[in-house]
Structure formats: C-alpha cells, structure tokens
C-alpha positions as CSV (number, residue, x, y, z in Angstrom):
1,M,-0.1,0.2,0.1
2,E,1.5,3.5,-1.1
3,E,2.3,5.6,2.2
4,N,0.2,8.7,2.5
5,L,2.0,11.9,1.3
6,I,2.9,14.5,4.1
7,V,3.7,18.4,2.5
8,V,5.6,20.6,4.2
9,C,5.0,24.5,3.4
10,G,7.8,26.7,3.8
11,A,10.0,24.0,3.9
12,G,12.5,26.0,2.4
13,G,13.0,28.0,5.6
14,F,14.5,27.2,8.8
15,I,11.4,24.9,10.7
16,G,10.2,23.6,7.8
17,G,14.0,22.8,6.7
18,H,14.3,20.5,9.9
19,L,10.8,19.3,9.9
20,V,11.6,17.5,6.3
21,A,14.9,16.5,7.3
22,D,12.9,14.7,10.7
23,L,10.2,13.1,8.7
24,L,13.0,12.0,6.2
25,R,15.1,10.5,9.4
26,Q,11.5,8.6,10.5
27,G,11.6,6.7,7.0
28,H,8.5,8.6,5.5
29,T,9.2,8.2,1.9
30,R,6.7,10.5,0.4
31,I,7.1,13.9,1.0
32,R,6.4,17.0,-0.7
33,A,8.5,20.3,0.5
34,I,7.5,23.6,-1.0
35,D,9.2,27.7,-0.6
36,L,8.8,30.9,-2.5
37,K,12.5,30.9,-2.5
38,P,14.5,29.6,-5.5
39,F,16.1,26.3,-4.6
40,D,19.7,27.5,-4.0
41,R,18.3,29.9,-1.4
42,W,16.6,27.1,0.5
43,Y,18.3,26.8,4.3
44,Q,18.2,22.7,3.3
45,R,16.9,20.8,0.8
46,F,16.9,16.8,0.2
47,P,16.8,14.5,-2.9
48,G,14.2,11.9,-2.9
49,V,11.8,14.4,-1.9
50,E,9.3,16.4,-4.4
51,N,10.8,20.0,-4.3
52,L,8.4,22.4,-5.5
53,S,9.2,26.3,-5.4
54,L,5.3,27.9,-5.5
55,D,3.9,31.2,-4.4
56,L,1.4,30.0,-1.7
57,R,0.1,33.2,-1.8
58,E,-1.6,32.3,-5.0
59,L,-4.9,29.4,-4.6
60,P,-4.0,27.9,-7.9
61,A,-0.1,27.2,-6.1
62,C,-2.4,26.1,-3.1
63,R,-4.2,23.7,-5.0
64,Q,-0.9,21.6,-6.8
65,A,0.6,21.8,-3.3
66,A,-2.5,20.1,-1.7
67,N,-3.2,18.1,-4.7
68,D,-3.1,13.7,-3.2
69,A,-2.0,15.1,0.3
70,F,-2.9,13.5,3.4
71,W,-1.2,15.9,6.2
72,I,-0.3,19.3,5.6
73,Y,2.0,21.1,8.1
74,N,2.3,25.4,7.0
75,H,5.3,27.2,8.2
76,A,5.5,29.5,5.0
77,A,4.9,33.4,5.9
78,D,6.9,35.9,5.5
79,M,8.7,37.0,8.7
80,G,12.0,37.5,10.5
81,G,12.7,38.7,14.1
82,M,11.7,41.8,15.7
83,G,13.8,43.8,13.3
84,F,11.8,42.9,10.4
85,I,8.5,42.4,11.3
86,E,8.5,46.1,12.9
87,K,9.4,47.7,9.8
88,N,7.3,45.4,7.1
89,K,3.7,45.3,8.6
90,A,2.2,45.0,5.8
91,L,4.3,42.3,4.5
92,C,3.5,40.4,7.2
93,M,0.0,40.7,7.0
94,M,-0.1,39.1,3.6
95,S,0.9,36.1,4.7
96,V,-3.2,35.6,6.0
97,L,-3.7,34.7,1.8
98,I,-1.2,31.8,2.2
99,N,-3.1,30.0,5.1
100,T,-6.4,31.4,3.9
101,H,-6.1,29.7,0.1
102,L,-3.9,26.4,1.3
103,L,-7.1,25.9,3.8
104,K,-9.9,26.4,1.3
105,A,-7.5,23.8,-1.2
106,A,-7.1,21.4,1.5
107,R,-10.6,20.9,1.7
108,E,-11.1,20.7,-1.8
109,A,-8.6,18.0,-1.7
110,G,-10.0,16.0,0.9
111,V,-7.0,16.8,3.3
112,Q,-7.3,14.6,6.4
113,R,-5.4,17.0,8.6
114,F,-3.8,20.5,8.4
115,Y,-1.6,22.4,10.9
116,Y,-1.1,25.7,11.5
117,A,2.0,27.2,12.8
118,S,1.5,30.4,14.9
119,S,3.5,32.5,17.1
120,A,3.3,34.0,20.6
121,C,3.1,37.2,18.6
122,V,-0.8,36.9,18.9
123,Y,-0.8,36.8,22.8
124,N,-2.2,40.7,24.2
125,G,0.3,43.2,24.6
126,A,-1.2,44.4,27.9
127,K,-0.2,41.4,29.0
128,Q,3.6,41.6,28.2
129,T,4.6,45.3,29.8
130,D,6.7,43.5,32.8
131,P,10.1,41.6,32.4
132,N,9.3,39.0,35.1
133,I,6.4,37.8,33.4
134,T,5.7,34.0,34.5
135,G,4.1,33.0,31.5
136,L,1.4,33.8,29.2
137,K,-1.3,30.9,29.1
138,E,-3.8,30.2,26.0
139,E,-6.5,32.3,27.1
140,D,-4.2,35.0,27.1
141,A,-4.8,35.9,23.2
142,Y,-8.0,37.4,24.3
143,P,-9.1,40.2,24.9
144,A,-7.1,40.7,21.1
145,M,-4.2,43.6,21.5
146,P,-1.4,40.8,19.5
147,E,1.8,42.5,17.6
148,D,0.9,44.9,15.0
149,G,1.2,43.4,11.7
150,Y,1.9,39.9,12.5
151,G,0.6,39.1,15.2
152,W,-2.6,40.4,14.1
153,E,-2.1,37.8,10.8
154,K,-1.6,35.0,12.7
155,L,-4.2,35.7,15.1
156,F,-6.9,35.9,12.0
157,S,-5.4,32.6,10.8
158,E,-5.6,30.8,13.9
159,R,-9.9,31.6,13.6
160,M,-9.8,30.7,10.0
161,C,-8.1,27.3,11.0
162,R,-11.1,27.3,14.3
163,H,-13.8,28.1,11.7
164,Y,-12.7,25.6,8.9
165,T,-13.1,22.9,11.3
166,E,-16.1,24.4,12.4
167,D,-18.1,24.1,9.1
168,F,-16.4,22.7,7.1
169,G,-15.0,19.5,9.1
170,L,-11.1,20.0,8.2
171,V,-9.2,18.8,11.3
172,T,-6.4,21.5,12.6
173,R,-4.0,21.8,14.6
174,L,-2.2,24.9,16.1
175,A,0.5,26.0,18.2
176,R,2.0,29.0,19.1
177,Y,5.9,29.1,18.8
178,H,8.2,31.2,21.2
179,N,11.2,31.8,19.8
180,V,12.4,29.2,17.8
181,Y,16.1,29.1,17.1
182,G,19.0,26.7,16.0
183,P,21.4,25.9,13.4
184,N,20.3,26.4,9.0
185,G,18.3,29.4,10.1
186,T,18.9,32.8,8.9
187,F,21.7,34.6,10.8
188,D,22.0,38.1,9.1
189,G,20.5,40.3,6.8
190,G,17.6,41.9,8.8
191,R,15.5,38.7,9.1
192,E,17.4,37.1,11.7
193,K,15.9,36.5,15.3
194,A,17.8,37.5,18.8
195,P,19.5,34.5,19.3
196,A,21.4,34.4,16.0
197,A,21.5,37.6,15.8
198,I,23.5,37.6,19.3
199,C,25.8,35.0,18.0
200,R,26.3,36.8,15.1
201,K,27.3,39.9,16.9
202,V,30.3,38.2,19.0
203,I,31.9,36.5,16.9
204,S,32.7,39.8,14.7
205,A,33.5,41.2,17.7
206,K,35.9,38.5,18.6
207,R,36.9,38.5,15.0
208,S,37.7,42.2,14.8
209,G,38.9,42.8,18.0
210,R,36.9,44.9,18.4
211,H,35.4,44.2,21.7
212,E,32.1,45.4,21.6
213,I,28.6,44.6,21.0
214,E,25.2,46.6,20.2
215,I,21.9,45.3,22.1
216,W,18.6,46.9,20.8
217,G,16.6,48.3,24.1
218,S,18.1,48.2,27.2
219,G,19.1,44.6,27.3
220,E,16.4,43.9,30.4
221,Q,13.6,42.4,28.1
222,T,13.1,38.7,29.1
223,R,12.1,35.9,26.6
224,S,12.1,32.2,26.1
225,F,14.0,30.7,23.3
226,M,12.8,27.0,22.3
227,Y,15.6,25.0,20.2
228,I,14.9,23.5,17.1
229,D,14.8,20.1,18.2
230,D,11.3,20.8,20.6
231,C,10.3,22.9,18.6
232,V,10.5,19.6,15.6
233,Y,9.2,17.0,18.0
234,G,6.4,19.3,20.0
235,T,4.9,20.2,16.5
236,Q,4.5,16.0,15.3
237,A,3.3,15.3,18.5
238,I,0.4,18.5,18.5
239,M,-0.1,17.3,14.6
240,R,-0.8,13.7,15.6
241,S,-2.5,14.5,18.9
242,E,-6.6,13.6,18.6
243,D,-7.2,16.3,21.9
244,I,-5.3,19.2,21.1
245,T,-8.1,21.0,19.0
246,F,-7.0,24.0,20.0
247,P,-4.0,27.0,19.6
248,I,-1.9,25.4,22.2
249,N,1.6,27.1,23.6
250,L,4.8,25.0,22.2
251,G,7.9,27.0,23.9
252,S,10.4,26.7,26.4
253,E,9.7,27.8,30.1
254,E,13.3,28.9,30.5
255,K,13.1,32.8,30.3
256,V,16.2,35.0,30.3
257,S,16.4,39.0,29.2
258,I,18.7,40.0,26.4
259,N,21.6,40.9,28.8
260,Q,21.3,37.3,30.5
261,L,21.2,35.8,26.3
262,V,24.3,37.6,25.7
263,D,25.8,36.9,28.9
264,I,25.5,32.7,27.4
265,V,27.2,33.6,24.8
266,E,29.9,35.6,25.7
267,S,30.9,32.5,28.1
268,I,30.9,30.5,24.8
269,A,32.6,32.2,23.0
270,G,35.3,32.8,25.3
271,V,35.6,36.8,25.5
272,K,33.7,39.4,27.3
273,L,32.4,42.5,25.3
274,E,31.7,45.9,26.1
275,R,28.0,46.5,25.5
276,R,25.9,49.6,24.0
277,Y,22.4,50.1,24.0
278,D,20.8,51.1,21.3
279,L,17.5,52.5,22.7
280,T,15.9,53.3,19.4
281,A,16.3,49.9,17.7
282,P,13.2,47.6,17.9
283,K,12.9,45.7,21.1
284,G,9.3,44.1,21.1
285,V,7.7,43.7,24.3
286,N,9.1,44.2,27.7
287,G,8.5,40.5,28.6
288,R,7.5,37.3,27.0
289,N,7.2,33.8,28.3
290,S,5.6,30.5,27.8
291,D,3.5,28.7,30.3
292,N,3.4,24.9,29.6
293,T,0.8,23.6,31.6
294,L,-1.3,23.1,29.5
295,L,1.3,21.4,26.8
296,R,2.2,19.1,30.0
297,K,-1.3,18.2,30.4
298,M,-2.3,17.4,27.2
299,L,1.1,15.6,25.8
300,G,2.9,15.1,29.2
301,W,5.9,16.2,27.6
302,E,7.3,20.0,27.0
303,P,10.5,21.5,25.4
304,S,13.3,20.3,27.7
305,I,17.3,21.3,25.7
306,P,18.4,23.8,27.6
307,L,19.1,26.9,26.3
308,R,23.1,27.1,26.5
309,T,23.3,23.3,25.0
310,G,21.1,24.7,22.0
311,L,22.8,28.0,22.0
312,E,26.1,25.6,21.7
313,K,25.0,24.1,18.5
314,T,23.8,27.4,17.1
315,Y,27.2,29.2,17.8
316,A,29.1,26.2,16.5
317,W,26.8,26.6,12.9
318,I,26.9,30.3,12.8
319,Y,31.0,30.0,13.5
320,D,31.6,27.8,10.4
321,Q,29.2,30.2,7.8
322,M,31.1,33.4,8.8
323,M,34.2,31.4,8.8
324,S,33.6,30.0,5.0
325,G,32.3,33.5,4.1
326,S,28.6,32.2,4.1
327,S,25.8,35.0,4.2
328,K,22.0,35.0,4.6
329,D,21.9,33.4,0.4
330,A,23.5,30.5,1.2
331,V,21.9,27.2,1.9
332,V,22.8,23.6,2.8
333,N,22.6,21.7,-0.1
334,L,22.1,18.0,-0.2
335,S,20.8,17.4,-3.2
C-alpha cells in the first residue's frame, strides 16, 4: 500500500527544513516540500523529496501543493525577527493569503489533517509589559491586542483554522511558537532573531578585535527560546494528537533577559564585550514567556533542551558559516 503524502509548506525556511529532515529520518518516503524561494536559497533541500518552488499566496499554487495530500504542515510566511516585523507590517499581513488559500485547497483536496504554525506574537500586548512575566497562558490571547501586523495575521489565521473545522470538518492543529532558534537558519540580513543575531555579533566582535556589542533596547526585556529539535518534536506530537483541537503554546519556560542571553553567548565564545544599548531600535514587548501547563497536561511533555546546550550548537554552526564566507543567501544543499 502506498504511503500517504505529507506536505511541508515553508520547507525552504528554518523550521520547515528541519521538519522535512526529521520526517526523512523517520523513514517517510512521500514528502512534498514547498517554498517561495528558488532552490539555491533553501536552507535545507533533500533528494528523494518532491521539491517545489511555488508562491502559496496564490490559490492555484495552493491547489498544486494540496493535490493528493494526506497531511499539510503550514510553516510558510513572510516573517523574521523583531527588526523585520516591526518595519514590514504589510508584508507580514499578506501571509494571510497563504493560510486562507491553503485551507481552501486542503478542503477541496480532502486533506485529512492541517497544521498551522502560529506565534506567541498573538498574545495581548498589555499582558507583556513587565520583564518579570511568569508566563502566557493560551487564554491570554484575548481580548485581542496582538503584535501589530504579524501578530494580527497569526491570530486571524488561527480563527480561519477554527472556522474551517467548525464549518467544514477539516481537522486542524495549531501551535503558538515561542522564539525558535538553532542551526540552518537566518543569522544576518535583517530577518534573523535574537539568538542568531547575538551569536553573529559576538563572533564578529571577537574576529575584529573590537570587543563591543550593540544590544537593541535596554537588555532587560525577557524571552524564552526553544531549540529547533524540541520544536520539531512538539510540532509532530501536536499534529498527531487527537485531543489538542485548540491553539497551544509550544515553547520553553526557561526565561532569560537579553543581557543574560548575551552572557551565555559570551561564555561560549570565551570573550567579554563592552555593551552599547540602542534604545531606539525595535525591541518588542518587555516580557514574554511560555506557560506550558496545558502542554504538559495534553502531551506529558514539554521542551526541555537547555538554552546553553542549544546555543552552543547554534553558535558553532554560525561560526562555521561566517568562517567560510557564507551569508543569508547560502544554503545547505544536500541534493
């Protein structure tokens, strides 16, 4: 009997690429990987996979993506770190076309299960003003006041998934990611997130001999960061679950300030840098952390890879990329 087809949208990006890699490690033989970027800009690309470059903002492309699919993982979006999403709100909002058209195509194709990668940016900003925040629970998304642009798109797309389930019976699963990081992702060019940006800045400072680093904001703002291996495992566990029929947190509860994040990377690099704070730069909310109470209840599991462990691997990968002269346009090409 032929294996069911699994479709990964956004497969040329960071999380999508790691998800495809893990599906292959598990022995799946029918995988369709889709991304807008040309193949030479995918972060990971694999032989034996149906790799397609499609613009999923367009309905015909989504129909091609969903054809004969059993499960669809939607990680496709125009996004980046805070420096990108605060300055490109319209672009981020346009990603609503991707999920909307994919849902329509999935319903038409008789897809059995649909996964949407949401974000902690959906949470009410008024509940994230204190760096000492204990954690955001799933119900804290309402009353709605998400991150302008990107957060509103994510929240709207969550509602679309909900209503496609209610109105049409399409089984949907949703996770709210909290700051995913790791190797094989963006580390320069403006779309990178804090862990990768800090690694790059520390490496650059050490190489140049100018032992200083620029930090966006006061450095006191807090976050939790989830290593990619935990993200990929949790994503698939949520997708397989029969009971998680609502948006759920997927993140670490290991909260740190940005200053503490820099401390860890400096320790890995064996260097101490003078810090300069840019209080005019995008910094996001003052405090954000994941509350995993519901995740532990539903799965008996939560992300557990320590931040230092994940950062050591991330730093080593970014260091190798920078030493080889690779940039944000470079990819790991395994075909």
